[in-house]
N, C-alpha and C positions, 0 to 999 in steps of 0.2 A: 584478440582477447575473445572473439566469439567463435573460433573455429571448432573447438570441441562441443560447445553448444548446438553447432550445426550437425556435427557427427551425431550426437546423441537423437537429436530430432530425426535425422536420416534413418538411424537404426529403428526408430519408433514407426516411420513411414514403411520401412521393409517388413516390420513384424506384424503390424495391423493388417491393412487391406481388407478382406473380407472375413478375417478370422475373428472369433469373439474376443473380448477384451483379456480374459484371463490367460488364454493362450498366447495372445501378443505380449502380454507383460512378461510371460516366462521366457519367451524368445529374446525379447529386447535385453533381459537382464542377465542373461546366461554369461555374459563376459564381466558382471559386476560382482562377483562373489567377494567378499572379504571376511576376515575372521578376527575374533577377539578372544582372549584367554582370560581365566579368571585366576586369581592367585590362590583359590581354593582347589583348582584342577588344572592340569595340563591339557586336558582334553579340549580341542578347539571347537568352538561354537559360531555357527554362521551368524553373521549380524542380520538384524532386521533389513530386507531390502534384497534378499538373494531370491533364487527362483523358488517357486512354491513346492517344486517336486524334490527339492533338498531336504525337506521335512517329512517325517513319518506321520501318518494319520491327519494329513492335509489334503482336503479335497479341492481340486482345481476349479476355477470357474466354468471350465468347458462342460462340467457335467451338471451344471445348474439348469433348472427349468422355472417356466413361469416368471414371475417378478423377480426371482432371485438371480436371474441372468443379468438384471439391471444392477446388481450390487457390485460394490468393489471386490477385488480379488480377495479369497479367504486370507485371514490373518495367520501367520505361522506362530507356533508357541514360542513366548518369549521368557527368557530367564533372566530377571534384573539383575542378578549377580554375575551373569556370564555373558550377557549379549549387549552389544551397544545398539543405539536407534540413531539412524542418520535420516535427516529429512530436510527438504527444500521448504523453506518458511515462505508463507504466502500472505499471511494478515496477522496483526497484532492489536490487542486491546488491553484493557486492564479493569479490575474491580477493587473493591476493598473488603478485606475479610478480617474476622475477629477470632479465627480459628486457631490462631497460634497459641503455644503454651502459657504465655502471658496474658492472653485474653483481650490484649489491645488491638486496635485497628491497624492493619497494615496493608500496602498495596500488592496485589498479585497479578502479574503479568500474564495474559494468555496468548501463547504464540501457538498458529496453526500451520500445518504443512501437510506434505506428502512424501513418501518413501520412494525409492526407485521402483518397487513393485506395485506401487499404486494405492497402498494403505493410507488412510488419512489419520493425523496425528494432533493431538492438542497437548501443550506442555503449559502447566501451571507453574509459573517461575517466581519464586519467593526470595527474599534476601536482597533487594535491590530498594533503596530508600530515596525519595526525592529530596532535593537540596538547591541552594542558591547561594550568592554571595553577597556581602556588603563591606565595604572598606572600614578598617578599623579608625577610630578617632585619633587625633594626632599624638595626645598624650597617653594612649593606651599602654599599660605595663603588663606584659605577658607573665610576669613573675608575681603578681598580685592576685586578688580574687576578682579582678575585673570581669574575666570571662565567665566565670561561675555566675557573678551577679547580672551579668548581660543576660545570659541564658535563661536565669529564672525569670527576669522581668519580660523577656519577650514571650516565654511559656505562659505566664500568668495572663499577659495581654491577649493572647490567641484563645486560650480557654475561656476567658471571660467574653470574647467575641461571639462564642457560641456555635454560630452556623457553620462555619468552615472547619471547626475542631471536630464536629460530629461525636461529641461525647469523649474524645481524647483528653486524658488527664495529664498525658504526657505528650503535648503537641511537638514539643521541640526536643528531639532525640538526643542531638549532639550538637555542639559547636566547637570549631578547631580554628587555628591560625595557620594560615598558608601563605606563602610568598607568591604572588602573582604580579603580572602587568596588565592594566587596562588594553583592551583592543583599541579604544578610541584614541587616536593622536598618537604621536611620537613620543614615547616615555623616556628618552635618553639612556635607554637599556637599564633603568632602574625599576626595581621590584618594590612593592608595597606590602603591607600587612593586610590580609583580607581575613574576615570571619566567613568559613564555611559553615552554613546553617544547615543541618539535615533535620527534616521533619518527618511527621509519622505518615502523612496521606498527601497526595499531590495538590488538593485544594489549599492546603496550608501554604503552600509557595507563594501564591498570589496573595493570600490574606496576610503573611507576614511581609511581604514587599509593601503592601499599603500601609500597615501599621508603622514599619520603619521609615518609609518616606515622610509620613505625617510627624513621626516622632513620639518616642515614649520615654517614660521615666526610669531612669537606670540610677538605683541609688538615690541620691539627693539631687542630681541633675537630670536636666531634660535633654535628650539627644535625638536628632533626625539623622537619616542616612539616605542620601540622594546623590546619584542613581543606585538601584540594586543592579546586581549583575546575574545574567542566565536565569532570571525569574520568569521569563515569559515563554520559555522553550518548551514544547509539548513533552511530558512525562514519558511518552512511548518513545520519542526521538531521543530523549536524554539517555534512556537505557540503551538505545541502539548505539549512540556514539561512545558511551563509556565502556561498552563491551565489545565495539569494534564488529557490530552485527550489520548487515545490509539486507533489506527485503529482497526475495529472490535469492537469496544465497543459502548455503547449507549450513545447517547446525548439526552437532553430533551429542547424544547423551552417553556418557561412558558407562561401563559394567559397574555397578554397585553404587552409583551416584544418584540414581533416580528411584522413585517407588511408583511402581505400576498399580493403578487404580482397577479394582475388580469391576465387574458390570454393575453391581448393586450401588456403588460409590460414584459412578460416572456422572458428570454434568452434563456431558455432551453427548452427540451422536458420532462423534469420531471413533474410529475403531480402537486406536491406542491412544489412552489417556494417562498421563503421568505427572507427577510432582518433582520439582528439581530446584536446588538452590542456583542462582544466578551465577555464582562462581564456578559451577561445575558444568555450566553448559558450554560446549566447545564451539566456536565460529569459524569455519574454514574460508580462507580468502577465495574468491571466485577464479581460481587457476587451476591448471591441469584437469584432473578428475572431477574437481568440484565446479567446474565450469557447465556441467551437464544439466538438463531439463528434466524434471520429473514428469511423469504423466499425469498432467494436471486436466481435471474433468471440467469442461465448459458446457454450461447450459444456457442455450439461447431460447427465449419464449417470447410468444405474442398472444393477446387476447382479442376476442371479438365481443362486442356487446350489441344488444338489441335495443337500440334507442328509438325514441318516438319520432313521427315524422318532422323532418326539418329541424330536428334538436340535437344538440351536442349531448352525448350520453352523461347522466348524473347517476353516481354509485347508489345514491337513496331510494333510486327508482328503477332504473334500467338494468336487467339482468346481464352477467356474464354468460355467454352461451357457448363459446369455444375457448379453449387454451391449447395452443400448439407449441410443441417442445422438440428441439433438435439438440443432441448431446454428442459432444465430440471430444476426443483426447487431444492435447494440444501437440500438433506436429502429425497427426495421421491425415490419411488422404480422404478418408470418408467417415460420415458421422456414425457414431457407435450405435444410434437409434433415433427414429423419429416418432413422435407420439403426440396424438390429438385427443384431447378430452372434449367430449361434445355433449351439450343438453340435448337430450332425445337422440333417436337413432341416426346412424350415418352409413352409407354404403362404403364397402372397402376401398382402400387407397393402396394401391402397389407401393411396397417400401415403407410403409408406414403403419403404426397400431393404432387402430382406432378404439378409444374405451368410452362407451356411451354411458349417460346417467339419466335416470327420470327425473331427479330433481337438482336444483341449481346448488343447493348446499351440499349434496352428495358428490357432484361434480368437483366442487370447490375442496372438500376434504380429501377426495381420492388424489387430486394433484398435490395437495400437501403431503399426503403420503408418499407420492411419487419423488418429491424434493427429497424426503428423508432417506429413501431408498438409494437415489442417484448420489446424494451426497456430493453435491459440486463445490469446486473449488473457486469458480469464477461463474457469475451469472451475468448475462449479457442479452442485449435485444436493441430495439431502437426506439428511444424515448420512454425506456421502462421506468428511469427514475421520476419523471414528472407525469406520467400517465399509468403505465400498466400495474406496477406495484402499489402505488396508493389506491389506485381504483379498486384492485383485488382486496385489500385490507378494508377499505370503506365498505365495499359490498358486503363481505363477509360479516362486518359488524351491523350492517342494516339488516340482514336476513338472520341475526343472531346466533350465526356460527362462532361462537367465541374461541373454540381451540384452534381455529384457522390461523390466527395471528403469530403463533409460535413458529415461524418459518426458518429461523437461524439455527445455527449448529447447537446453542445453549439450549437445552431443553425447557428451562423454567423462565426463559426471557422473552417476551412478547416483542414483536417487530413495531416500532413506533414510527410515525410519520411527524416531520416537523418542517416548517418554511425556513427556507436559506436565502440569503442573499451574498452573491459573490461579486466582487469589485476589483478590477485590475486596469491598469493603463493599456494592457495588451488587448483585453477582451472586454473592456466596459463594465457595466453593472447587469448582473442578471439575477432574476429571482427564480428560485426552483424548489423542488422538494426534496427532503432527505429522509430515506428510510432505512431504519437500522435493522441489519440482517446480519447478526453476530457470526463472525467466522468466514463468512463469503465475501469475495471481493466481487462489489458491482462495478461492472465495466461497460457504462452505457455508451453504445457506438456514437450516438449523434452527439454527445459532448465531446468526444476526442475528434471527430471530423470537423465539427463546426470549429473548434480551437485551431487545428493544425492545417486545414485546407480552405482557401477561398473559391466558393461556389456560388453560383447565380441562385441557387435553392438548395435546402438542406432535407427536402423530402426523401424519404426512403426510395422512392421511385426514381427520382432525379440522379441522387448519390449512386445507387446501383447501375443505372444506365451510364453515368459517367466513368466509373471506376471497373465495372464488371461487364459492361455491355449486355446487363440483364434488366428486367423490370418485373414489377409486381404483377400478379394474375389480374386479367381484366374482370373486376367486379367493382362496381361502384357503390360507395357507401350507403347511397339511398335506397340499394335494394337487398341489404344485409338482412333486415327484419323479415322480409318477404321469404328470401332464402331459408331463413330458420323456421318459419310457420309453415314451410312446404313440405316435401317429402324427404326420405332417406338420401334420394339423389340429389336434390338441391342443397341439403346440407353438406353433401360430399363436396360439392363444387365450393362452397364456403370454407369447407375444411382445407381444401387444396390451397385456396388463396391464404388461409391463415399460416398453414405450413410455410409456404413461400416467404411470407414475412418474418417467420422465425429463422428459415435458412439464410436468407440474404445477409444479416449481421455477421454470422459465423463466416460467410464467404468474404465479407469485407475485412475482417480481423486477419484472415489468411491472406488475403490479397495485398492488403497494405502493411502486414507484419505489425499490426497495432500492438498486440499483446507481447510478442517476443520483444519489441523496442521497448515497451514499458518495463519489461522485466530487467532487460539490460539498463536502462536509464535509472531503475530503482537500486541496481548493484553499483553503478557509478556514483550516484548522488546521496546515496544512503537514507532515503526516505522511502514511506511504504508504497506499494503500488496504488492504494487507495489515495494517499496524499497527492500522487501524480496526476489523478484523475480530477480531484475536486478542488485542489489548491493551484496557486498560481505560481510563477517562476521563483519567487524570492525565497520560498521554503526550500527549494533545491541548493541555491547558494548558500543560505544560511546553514543548512545541514553540514555542507562541506566545510564552510568556516568554523564551524564548532568543532569539527573533528581535527582541524589542523591547529585551531587555537588550544584544544587540550594538549597536543603533543608538544606546541611551542611554549607553554605556561602563560597563556593570555586567558583573561576572562571577558566576556562580551557583555557591555552595559545594556541596561533596557532604557532605551531612549524614547521620550514621548513622541507620538505621532502628531505630525503637523499636517493639517489639512489645507491643501492649496491648489488653486486652478491653474498654477503656472505649468506650461508644458515644456519638456526638455527639447532643446533644439537638436535636430538630427544632423546628419552628415550634409556637406553641401553638395548639391546636384548642378553641374555646369550645364549649361544650355547647349544643345548640339548646334553645330552649324549645318543647317538644313542645304541641301543641294544634292546634285548627281555627281558622284565620283567615279571616274574610270579606273583608278587603281584602289586596290583593297585598303580598308580602313582597320588598324589594329585598335582593338578595345582592351583596356586592362582594369582588372579588379583586384584591390588588395585583400589578401587573404587573412581571414580573422582580423578584420579592421580594429574593431574596439579592443579586444583581447591583447593584440599586438602593441597598441598604444600604452596600455596598462603595464605591459610587461616591460616594454623600452623605457618607460619613464618612473617605474617602480611606484605606480599608483595603488595607494591601500589605505584603509582605515588607520593601520598601524604606522604608516609612513608619513601621514600628514601632520605638519608641524603647526602648532598653535600659532596664531600671529603674534601673541605676546613672547613666543620663544625663538622667533626667527632671528632676532638679533643676537641671540646666544649661540647661533650657529655659525660656522665658517661656511661663506657663499660657495665654495668648491664642494661642499657636502650635500647641496640640494638643488633640486631644479624647481623654477617658477613657471607656472602655466600661463596662458594667455590672460587669464582672469585673475592672475596675481596670487593663487593658492600655492604652497610650497610643500614639497614633499622630498624626504631625504633619499639619497642615492642608495641603488643596491648594495654598493660596496660597504656602507655604513650600516645599513639594516635592510634585509630583504623582506619585502611584504608578504602577507599571508595570501592575498588575492594572486598576486603574480605566480607565487608557487602552485597555487591550485590550478591556474590557468595552464601552466607549463605541462603539469602531469596530465591535464585534459587533452591539450593539444597533441601531446606525445601519444597518449593512447589513440587518439583519432588517427594520426599518420600511420601508426601500425595497422589499423584497421583497414585504412585506405590502399596500404599497400599489398595487404592480403586480398582486398577486393579486386585490385587490378589484375592480380594472378589467377583469380577464380574464374572457372569457365561455367560452372553450375549456376542457374539464375536464381535458385534457391537461396544457396550459400551466400551470393553476391547481395542479395536483398538483405540478408541479415547482417553482413559486414556493412552495409550502406546505412543501416539502422542507427 
């Protein structure tokens, strides 16, 4: 499944080298020309993503000078009535807008991405509403006024609650009846009547669930609804599941179906900004030509601070003195550029651009402008989430540089810091910082490596030595302030050290295939790349279950979380018979042990038989586990989990076969991901 992805990356390898980005993109995409025709004209128009020289009056990046050469390739002229726009999506968020014709609040999804020619895209997606389910009461009459009375009662309760409704007079947009089965326990192949409740904005889903579980007055009677169904699934993933969209996949906006925003109406710094209805956005399966990877821009950065003697730097007191940056296009062999912003002068550094400033505030604002010009899709570094980004924002606030905080792609949205706690059985409990930089994927290398690899130390020096055979420059933290207070030559030594710390994370991402693997994992599991970085394993399984449940007519109940100290028992490990053996000893390992057990015995939420229903079943139709739980056999009803596992293992076998045949180490690493 990853073969074409490798071919695209290799094409980018060949096209970049020492060429500038504009020329590289033109060469790479010379085989990717596609055409669309309008019903107004038979004259073909090239879709966005074709080589820049296909359009007249388009100046290629090769002729840019100064900071302009850092910019993305020039944008070709786009005719919304005749051109389609295809892009690889990288990030997704949403906001609430009241700009619709009715003046009511509605959610608008923001999908960010990159075209094949490297132009950045933001699509404002309207027309998709949040919803959840509850089971209808036993004597519900679909032919009476019950449904209308229920909708009015719930709407009034939500509006009166106030906070979640946010001024919505029509909190409940629609209630309809559907025939579904609960995913919890075997349902004897019977469907029940559910209310599908569509609300105005996402916060009303949780509010509606709370009200209905507590109970509300409907007409002259008081009714409660527990559990609610699909009321805790994030709105962004709800949209992706319903529209069959995967992060890292390709979407297309057909001619005549989107509205291109002029520069004066754009809310973002993306080159292309459009409005489109959810029903008109096309999602392409990650197959064939749509397995390719766009030329995503990766920015790795590192900061240095001048701290007081023997004290850890504090943003309220200690200045930022240098910010090093390495920018690379995903799949290229060499960085696109290396830049170091310094406080005070710095001697030249071969292969890097030095940007000195006399004031700290001036340096910070120049770096902010640099971010805007580079327009990265992914920002990385080592521990940037818990140190570099929060320190920069707090320091800018301390020295009254109020405009610095607008680091994201949305012009009017400040980057905010909040404390976060993550807990899972695999990783334990960790406290960290979360910094919002809208539209840009934060890919902190230390979080990925700490999660996926067992090492004695997770310092950048140790990790780089272990995986790369390289180490940081030899500058002890205790002399950083002295180097800064010295001459241009001493500050150069510090700058080389800082640049190395920005370069090593890029090398780690490339060596360990971290970003490629996350893009492929996002395509398989259907969650965003950001979710893969900051969330645990459960969200990946849940996303696939929701997709499969939607196809099979199931709804997922919201079950209360139960805090328990109980640990699950792992596999039995047989003690070895120690000794010296003159003949070879054969060792065996069960391939995909737990998935194989689940598939062999059809273990799933949908096949679990409630203890009260076991007596109703024919013993030959179910299996009994050693702990006494019963599950129906596959010939009676195939579970969702076994079906998901079969599909994943089949894809894995295909990738392994391709890996065995592959001779190129780079391609083999992708298949192994």
